[in-house]
N, C-alpha and C positions, 0 to 999 in steps of 0.2 A: 463288462466295464463300459462306462460312458466315455468313448474315445473322443468326443467333441465337446465335452461339457466344461463350461466355466463354472465349476461347482465344487462341492466338497469331495467329489469322487477322487480316489487315489489312483494315480497312474504310475506304471513302472518306469517310465522315462519322462521326467518332468523338467522343471526349471533348473538350469545350471548357472548359478550365480558365482562370479569369481571376484576376489578382492582386486583393487587397483590403487595406484598412487594418484590421488586426485590432484588436479591443478586448481589452486585457489588464489584469489587476490590477496596480496599483502596489504592489510588494512592501513599500514603506515605509509603506503605509496599512493593511496587513492583518497578522494575527498570523503567518501563514506561508502560503506558496502551497499546501502540502498541506492546510491547514485550510480553504481556501476551495473546494477541488475536491470533486467528487462523481462517483459512477458515473453513467451515463446515466439519464435520468428514469425509465425502466421497469425499472431494476435496483436501485432503493432498496427492498429487500424485507424487511430484518430488522425484527422487531417494533418495535425502537426506532430503526430506521435513519434515518428522517426527523428525528426529534427530536434524535438524536445529531449529525447533520450540521448542523442549525440551531444547536445549542449549541456546535459546534466553533469557530465564528467568526461574528460578526454579519453578515459579508459572504459567507457560504457561498453558492455558486451555486444550491443548492436553493431559495433564496428567489426565484429567477427561474424555474427550470425546473419547480418544484413549489410554487407559492405556496399559502398556506393561508388560506382565508376561507370564509364560509358558503355562497356561491353561485359558480357558474362565472364570471359577469361580475365579481364582486367579486375573485375570485382573479386574473383577468387584469389588471384595473385596478391591483391591488396590485403585480403584477409590473412593469407599465409604470411606476408611480410609483417603485418601488424602483430600476429601471434609470435613470430620469431623475435620481434623487437621487444615485446612485453616480457618474454621469457628471459632475454638477455639482460634487460634492465631490472629484472626482479619484481616487476609489477605482478606477474603470475609466477608462482613457484609450486613445485611438486611436494606433496607431503612426504616425510621421510620413510614411512612404512606403508605398505599396501594394506588396504582394509575396505570395509563397507562404510557407508555413511548413513546415519539415522537423520531423517529430515522431518521437521515439524512446521506446519502452517497453522496459524491461529487467527481468528477474526473476532472482533467485538460482538458480532451477531451470533456467536456461539459455535461457529464452525471450528472444529479441531481435526486436523488430519496428520497422521504420522505414517511414515513408510521407510523403506530401506533402499539406498542407492548402491548399485553395483554394476559390474560388467556382465551382461547376460549373454550366454551362448546363443548365437543366431541359428535357430532350428529351422528345419525344412517345414513347409506347410503341411506335408503329409504326416508329420509327427504329431500334429494337433497339440502342441505345447503352448504356442502363442497364437491366440485366435484373433484375427482381424474381424471387424464387423462392417467396414466401409470399403468401397472401391477407392482407388487412388488415381491421380492425374499424372500421366507419364512425364509431362514437362516439369512438374514439381519434383518428382523423384530424380530426374536427370539434373536439375538445378542443385538439389541437396547433395547428390552424389559427387558432383564436380567440386562443391565446396569442401566436402569431407576429404576428397582426394588431395586437394590443394593444401589443406591444413594438417592432414594426417591426425585428425582429432574428432572426437565426439563433443560438440560444443554445448549441448543441452540434453538433458535426459528425457526419454519418453516416459509417459505415465501409463503403467500397466496395473491392472487390478487382479487379485486372486481371491478365492473364497477359502479363507483359512478357518481356524477354530476360535476366532475372536481373541479374547484376552488369555485363553488357555493354550493357544498355539505357541510352538517353540519360538518362531520368529517374532511374533507379537510380544511375547514375554521378554525377549531380548531388547526389542525396541522400547518397551515401556520402562524397563530397568535402566537402559542407557539414558533415557530422557530425564531421569532424576539427577543426573550429573550436570555440572556446569558445561555449557556448550562450547564448541570451537568458535562459533560466531553466532551473533544475534543481530537482527536488523528489522526495521519496519518499513515497508514500501508504501508508495503514495496511495495505493488502493486500500490501505488500512490493514493489510495482512502483516503479521509478524512472522519472521522466519528464524528458525534455529537449526543448527547443524552440529552433529557429533561424529567423531571418528570411532569406528568399531574395529579394533585391531586385536583384541584378545583371541587367541587361537580357539579356545573352547566356544566362545560366542560365535565366531566365524563358522566353525564346524557345525554348531547347532542350527544356524540359519541355513547353511547349505543342505544339510540333511533333511530339514523340514521342507524347504522349497522344492527339493528333488521329487517330491510326491504331488506337486501341484501344477496346474495349468494356469495361464493368465489370459485375460482379455485386454486388448489394446484399448485404453480409454482415450488417450490422446497421443498422436504421433504415427498415424498409419503411413504417412509418406516417409518418415524417417526410418521406420521399420523396414519398409520396402527398399529403402536406400541401403540399410545394413545388409539386407539379403543380396542386393546387387553387388556391393563391394566385397562381401564374403566370397561370392562366386568368381570375382575377378582375381583373387589372390590365392595362391596355393596354400592349402591347409597343412599343418597348423600355422596360424599367424594371428597377430592382434586383431585382424579384421574378422576373425571368427566370433568376435564379441562386440556388443554395443551397449552404450550407457543407458540405464533405465532406472526409474523409480517404481518400486513395487509397493502397493498399498493393499492391505487386507480389508476388503469392504464389509466383511462381517463385523469387524471392530470399528472401521471408519467408513461409513457409506459416503460415496461421492454424490455431488449434485450434478444433475443432468440438465443442460440448457440447450437451446436451439442455436444453430448457426444460420444466419440470415443471408439473403442474396441481394446484390445490387446490380441492376441491369443498366449498363452504361449506354447512353445515347437513346434510351427508350423512355420518353416522357410518360407520365401516368396515364394521360388521356389515350395515348397510343396502345398502352398495355390493356386498358379497359375495353377498347373498341371491339375486339374480336370475341369478347367473353359473353356477349348478349346471347341468351338461350343456352349457354354451356354451363354457367355457374349462376347462382344467385349473388347479386352484388348490392351491398348496402353501404352508403356513404355515412361515415361517422365523424362528426365535427366535435371531437372530444379530445382531451389530453391523452398522451401516450399510455399512461397506466390504465385508463378506462378502456382504451382501444384493445390493450392486451387482455384485459378481463373479458371483453366481448369475444376475442379470439379463443380464449380458453373455454368459454361456454360453448362456442360453436364446435370446437374440436372434440367435445364430449360426444357429439352426435355424428361426426364424420369428418371428412377432409375439410380443412379451412385454412385460409391465409389472409394476411393483411397486406394491402398495397399502400405505399406512402411515397411522398415526394412532391406533392402539389399543395401542401398545407393542410390536408385532411387525411383521413384514413378510410380505406375501402375494404370492407370485409367480403371475402369470397368464400362461399360455402355451397353445400348441396350441389355438387357436380352432377352433370347429366350421366346417368348410368350407361347409356349407349356410348357416350364419349369415352368413358373409362374402359369399357369393353373393347373398343376399337384401338385404344392407344397403349394399354398396359399389357405386357407379356403375360400369358396365361400359364406358363410353365414354371411359376414360382409359388412358394407357399402363400397362403392367404394373408398371413401377417405381413409379408413383404409387399403384396399387391395393394394393401390398404394403407401403407405408410404415406404420410403427407409428402415426404421427400420423393417417394416413387411417383406420386401424382404430379408433383411439381416438375420433375425431370422428364418423365415419359410423356406426360400430357401437355402441361403448360409450356415448358421450355422448348421441347422438340416439335410438338404438333401445332400449338397455338401461336407461340411467339417466335418460333424458329431462331432461338438463341443457343448457340453451341455451349454446352456446359463446361467445356475445357478450354475456352478461349478467354484468356485474362483481359483482352481488350473489350470483350462484350459483357463479362460477368465477373463479379468479385464475391468472395465468401467472407463474411464479417461476423465476428462473435458478439460485438457490443450492439445492443438494440438501438439505443439513442444515436450512436455514431452512424449506424446504417441509414437512419432517417435523415440525419443532418447532411450526410454525403449526397443522398438522393436529392434533397432540396437545393443544395448548393450547386450540384452538377447538372440538374435537370433530368436525372434518371429516375428509375423506379426501384424502391426498396420493397422486397418481398420478405415479410416477417413470418417466421415459422413458430409453431408451438412445439415445445420439446417432447420427444418420444420417451416413453417410460423405460427405465433401465431394464426391467424384466423382459421387455420385447427385444431389446438389443441382445441380451444374453441368450434368449431362446433362439433367435436367428443365428447367432454365432455357433450355438450348439449344432444347428443343422448344416453348418458350413455355408450359409447364405449371407452374402455381403450386401449391406445397404447401399443406397446411392451415396456418392462421395459427399463429405461434409454434412452428414445427417445429424450428428450429435456433437455436443461440447460437454465433456465431463470436466469437473473441477472440484476444488481449485487445482489449477495447473502449477507445476513447479516453476519457480522463478529461474530464469536463465542467468548464469553468472556466478552462482554460489559454488559449484564444483564442476570441473571439466575433466575430460579424459584425453590425454595425449597418447596416441598409439605407439609412439617411439620411446616412451618412458616405461 
């Protein structure tokens, strides 16, 4: 048996998904469903992103997932107060029956993704049921845990993938059949994605999904910090309890392959000239006075031959490639698989951040992790910092490393599309 595989391999103890009574916005109480949704908490990156979302509607979900106050404890208490008030006012209400939720995202560019939302049993790492592929930052886990404790809620689902049997799998068949019915809700967000949600409460369908998923493992596509938070909170509460479970979206990537994009870095207080100065003789550096799309094409071409990065922030792009082999040998741990040692994220963190630039990877005052490429460049140019643009890693590399139990450097990948926050929540006390 493949005990570590995100694959078609059947396992005796797999995913344990449980129905729950979802909390959803009352459409009669909010301006529009699109106006109260948000990207996941760690993707609100535009310079005006948080302000714009807060201004979009007084009930926007960012007031729960990213509360604004002067101290962490005040932020968390504010989120808890807001959630209690919205429940009391009927802005958010629990569905009458427990169930799963079928969730669809569709874009005009042809992207279609469907999956199933439920409360997943939080397994131990040794069970090899939910496979992480990235390291996490302890301060982010502590922050998310404090928020979940204060609100007693899972405010947004993680994105997990599994390798099912495509359209012939029991879960996927239920998902496809459900998507033929009129949805509970439908909305289109400003990023051009349309979202539809259905409740799945029929006992036969629920049982079919549970039986099918019990034979599968999942790979964390998005939400490593929230999964680590689920594990921490489960350990804090005597079992059995609602904290044994966490809110997830499960997508069968045989039927609906995800897109994999890079997560970029922004070095605060490090002008591009200062970042370039120590690279002489360590990397080949080429200045590119071209628009962003052409610079990314050059990065993709260079990445085919080896490690490559783009630096931006001074009005131009600087392509870094062909790192000195002796530098890599001195700075990258030799006790990891070759696939890990040759990752761009490994070279960035172990070689550039730690040994060349001396920037701590877990200090939010020194480095930010941003999903949007253009936003990263704009922030660097506005703030006088350096944007480090990455080329995405292939999904099969992610999966192979996860099978080996090897985690990638934190924030190495961005799988998508990510579920919108605010369509369905889970209150642990309901």
